[in-house]
N, C-alpha and C positions, 0 to 999 in steps of 0.2 A: 426427669426431662429438664435439660438445661435451657435457660432463657437468655437471649441476647437482645440488645437494642437493635442491632442490624446483623443480618446474615447475608453473605454474598455467595452466589453460586457461580464459580469461575474465578480464577486468580490472575487473569491477564490485565492489560492496561484498562480495559473497560470497568474493572472493579477495584484493583488494588490501590489506585490513587485515592479513591473515596474511602476505602477501608482505613488507610493510614491517617487521612484527615480526620475522620470520625473518631478513631481511637485516640488521637492526640487531643481531640475536643472533649474527651472524657466518656465516650460511648463504649459499651461492651460490644465487641465485634468478633465474628467468626467468618472464615472463608472455607467453602467446600470446594474441593478440586478432585476430579477423577483422573486427570491426565498429568501432564508435567507442570510443576509450579511455574508461574509467570506467563503462561499462555503461549500462543502461536508466534506472535511477533518476536518475542525474546528468544525462543528456542528453535523455531522452524520457519521463520519468516524474515522480516526486515533485517533483524540484527545479523544473523548468519549470512544473509544475502549480501549486505553491504560490506561485511568483512571479506567475503570471498571476492567481491567486485574490486576491492582496492588495487591490487596489482594490475588488473586489466585497465583500470583508469590511468594508472601511471604509464603503462605501456602505450596506450592510445596517445597520451600527451607527448611521449617520446617520439612517436612516429610522425607527429606534426613537424618535427625538426629534421626529418630525413633529408640529407643533403645540405643541411644548414648547420654544420658543425657537429651533427650526429650521424655516424656511419655504421656503428656496430650495434645491432639490436640485442635484445635479451629474450628469454623465454620464461614461461610460467610452469612450475612443477605443481600440477594439481594435487598429487598425493601429499606433498609437503604442505600445501596451502590448506588442504582438508584437515591435516593433523593440527595445524595452527588454529583452525576454526574450532575443533574440539577442545583444544587447550583453553581458549577464551570463552566459548559459549557454554560448554558443559557444566562449569561451576556455578552458572548464574542461578539455577533453581535453588541450590543450597544457600546461596547468598541471599536470595529473596526470602527463603524460609527463615534464615537467621534474623533478617530484618523484622519479619512478622513476630517472631518469638521475642525479640528484644523489646518491642514496644507493647507486647501483650495481646496480640491478635491470635485467637485460637485457629489452628489449621486442622481441618477435618478432611481426611483423604477418603474418597469414595464418590459415588454418583448421588447427587441430590435429587429428591423427588418431592414435589409439593403435595402435602396432605390436605391443607386448607389455607386460608388467607394468611395465617401466621405460623404455620408449621412445615418443617422440612424433614423428611426422613432420609437417612443414610444407612442402608442395610437395615439392621434391626433397631437402630437408634433413631430417636426423634428429638428435634430441637425447635424451639419457638423463638419468635422475634417480633418486635414491633413493626419492622420493615424488612423486606426481602428484596435484594437486587439480583437480577439475572443478567449475567454477562458471559454467556457461554460461547460467543463467537460463531465462526463459520468453519466449515471443512470443505475440502475439494469435492466438487461434483464428479461423478463418473458416468460416462456415456453408457446407455443401456443398449449395448451392441454385442454380438457374438465376439468372444475374445476379450471382454472387458477385464477379465482376471489378469491380463497381461499389461494393463495400463498402469502407469506410474503417475504420481502427483508431485507437486513442488516440494513437499516434505521429503520424499524419496530422493529427488535430485540434489537437494542441499546436503545429502549424506552420502553421495557417491564417492567411493574410494578411488575409482578410476573413471575417466571420461570415456564413454562409449564412442566407438569409431563412427557409427551411423545412428543418428538420432532423428526421430520424427516428433514434432510438436503438433498437437491437435489444438487449433485455436491460435489466432494471431493477436492475442491480448498482451497485457503487461508482462505476465509471467513468462510466456513463450518467448517474447522478444528479448527480455532481459537474459534469460538462460541461453538463448541462441547466440547472443553476443559473446558470451563466455565460450560456448562450445566451438564456435567457428574459429575463434582465436587459437584454440588448442588443437586445431587441425581436424576436427570432426566433420563428417558430411552431414549437413543439417537441412532438413525439409520442414517447412511450416505449412500445414493444411488448414485452410480457413473457409468456412461455409459462406461468408459474405464476400463482397468484391473488394474489400479493403481491410486494413489492419487498424487496431486502436480506435475504435469507433468514437470514443468520447473525446478524442484529442483533435487539435487543429490538423486537418487533412493535408494542408500545405506542408507542414513540418513532418507529418507522418510519411508522406510520399518521399521527402528528402531522406528520412531515416531508412525506409524500406530500400530505396535505391542504394544507399551506402551499404546496407547489409547484403544486398544482392551482389554488389561489387566485391564484397569480402568472401562471397561464396555461398551464402544462404539462398536456398531455392524456395520460393513462395508458390503455393498452389491455391489460388483464390477460386471461389465458386465451386468448392469441392466439399462434400460431406462424407466423413469416414463412416463406412457401413459395417466393417468387421476387421478384426485383427486375428491372424492365424499364426501359430507357432510352427516353423519349419525346422529342419535339422539343426542349423546353426544361426538362425535369424528369425525375425518376425516379418510377416507380410501384411502391410497395411493397405486395405482396399477401400476405395470410395464408391459411392452410388453410381458415378459415371464411368467406373471401370479403371480409374487410375490405380496403379499398384506401386508401392514403395517398399524396398527392402530396408529393414532397420534392425539395429541391435537393441534399441531402447525406444519405447513409445511413451511420451508424456501427454496425459490428458489435461489440458489447461482450458477447458471449455466453460469454466465457471465455478462458483462456490455456493454452498447452501447453508442456511442457518442451522445451528445445533439446537434443535427444539424437541427432538424425540426423547421420550423417557422422563421428561421433567414434570409430567402431570398437569400440563397447562390447561387442557380441556376440562379436566376434573374440577378445577377451581374457577373456571369461567374466563380464562385469559384467551383473547382472540389472536389468531395467527393467520398469516397468508403464506404464499410461496416465498415471499421475501423475508419472513421472520415474524417477530412479535409486534403486534400493533400497540403503539403508545400514543398518548396525547402530547400536548405542547409543554408538559412538565415531565415527560418521560415516564409517566405512570401507565401501567397496563389497565385493563378493564377492572382489575382488583386494586383498589386505591392504596393498599398497603404494600403493593409489589411494583417495583420499577424494573425497567430493562435498559441496558446500556451497551453501546458498542455495535459490533457487526451483526449481532443477533436481532437487532431492531429492523423492522420493515421501514426503510427510509430511502429517499431519493438522493441525499447528499453522499459524497464519497465515503466509502467504508475504509477508513485509514486509522492508523494508530493515534495520530494527533486528534482526530475526531472522537475516538473512543475515550481518550484522556480528557478531552473537553467535557464530554458527557458525564464521565465519572466525577470530575470536579463539580459539575453542576448539581448532580444528585446529592453529593455530600452537603452542599449549601442548602438544598431543598430540605433535607432532613434536619439541618441546623436552624431552619426557620425562614429561609428566603422563599418568597411566594411568587416571584416573577417567572413568567413563561420563558422557556429556553429561546435564545436568539443566537443563531449561528453567525459568526463573522464569515468573511470570504475565506474559502478553504483551498489551499494550494495542493496540487497533485503532481507527482514526478514519476517518470518512467526512467529507470536506471539502466538504459542502454548506453551505447557509445556511438554518437553523442547522446546526451540526455535530452528528454523532452519534459517540459513543465507547463502547467497552466493554472490560472486562478480566475475566479469571478465570472463575468459574462464572457461566454465563448465567442470565438470568431464566427461560428455558425449562427449563433443567436443574434449577433450584431448584424449579420448579413440579412436577416429577416426582419429587422426593425429599423425604422427611421430615427429612433431615439439614440442610436449609437453610430459611430464611425470608427474605422480602424486606420492604423498607421504602421507600416512595416519599416523596421530599422535594421539594416544589415550590419550590426555592430561588429561582427568579426572582421569585416573589411575595413571599417572605419577606425578600429582600435586594435590593430594587429599586434602591437607590442604588449598591450595589456591582456590580450586574450590568447597569448601563446601560439600565434600563427594559425589559429582556428578560423580560417577565412570564411567558412560557410555558416558560422554562428549567426543566428537571426532572432529578432524579437518582434512580435506583433502586439501592438497596444490596442485596447478597446477603450474608447473615450465616449463620455456622454456628451450631450449638446453643449454643456458648459466647459468641455475639455478637461473634466476630472477623470482620473484613471478609474475604470470600473472592472477591467479585465485585462489579461495578458496571456500570451503564449510564447514559449521560449524553445529554441533549438540550439543546443550547445553544451559543452561539458560543464560550464559554470552555472547551468540552469537551476540546480537545487538552491544554491546560495542567492542567486539573483531573484528567484521567485519569492524568497523570504523578504528581500528588500522591497519588492513590489507589493507584497502583502501588507507591509507597514504603510506604504503610500496609499493603498486602497482603503484599508481600515481606518487610517488616520485622516482620510479625505484631504490629503496634502496637496497644495498647489505648488507651482514652480516658485512662487514667492516664498513659501515656507521652506522649500528646499534650499533656496538661496541663503537663508539665514543659518544654515548648518555648514560646518566644515568637515570634510571627509578626507581620509587618508589617500595620498597619491604617491606613486601610481598604483591603482588597484582596479579590480574588475568592476566593483560597484560604482566608483566615482565616474568611470567612463560612461556607464549606462545612465547614471543620474544626469550627467551633462547632456546626453543626447535626448532623453525624454523631457528634460526641462524646456526644450525648445518647442514642444507641442502641448505641454500641460497648461492648465488654466493659470492666469496671473491675476492677482488681486488688484 
């Protein structure tokens, strides 16, 4: 029975950052993985998604100049784009495996099962460790309805060789709207069925409404206040039926109603680790009820956004805990982005929270209109700031193609507690997207 200082169950971002750090610090480390090396984000999530999204973003920017020097459009070949995705993404697991081998991390393929506080079994083999970290992530949930065997998930969509002509997305969350943006551009008939009366519940509804309106103008049909009750296979299509009797003909049905933690088969109950519907329960040091076992990433039951940067932050934190740091985890402001076209992004105190509290006030800045030459004629781009009583930035919501980069800029302003005076002491490149927004928000930020 081989002993390690640390064993990781799962090889995604929630684990491998800590594994590398600890190995470089002199610890003996093993990673157990039953699926694809490097996890969901790298292979079946954010990385392939943003790769496929690239041409759609460029095409959207080109369309902003229709009639302004640009007259001949272009088109996207999905099959060629998918081949390119495989060329770039498929080698990544082997590259990560080579990295682990190069620095001396043992890679054990198979399903890990906890035997006790310090022992993990993989098939007939057992391994012991001073500390065990569980970072097994989440998987797509699937509706428990007749015809659930016909439902696809995001992993399936990101591997489509041809784009279906008729697609139904169940749920109006991030995954559905991002994929609908691609499908409608390629000429598919797109339906989005949502149980609630609005999309993207966690985001600024002013900006969500603008996005939904734009998608509708592009041809996406939204069906709000509808719950899918069954999917049936017909001769050459699927029939999606809701409880209220709505029926949609579709060639492809994607269930994007949520994700669930991968906690089955780990032996958590046997060793006394508490779980909920949301995942593994941890304390403010990311320890489970068993002090030698930590959890990291999406598998944790938590209220903060389940994102790759959050998982990486937790992974790095756990590494430092094992190396001797005793401080409780303290999360900074966490930005979230929806990669539709236009993009949505937000961070910190939300506009909904601000509306319910006298401690905050908001300021809407239509920067697309005020900075047309810097924002590539995206006239409807908009920023909503959330300010505290002293006019320090504590939150923001963005609608616009530059939202992912701008939200990172605002993240630094929030986390750095920067005032307009502090920003005045910095020189930024001009003309650029960021300096334009800095100039605008400096007029409302606190001055020392």
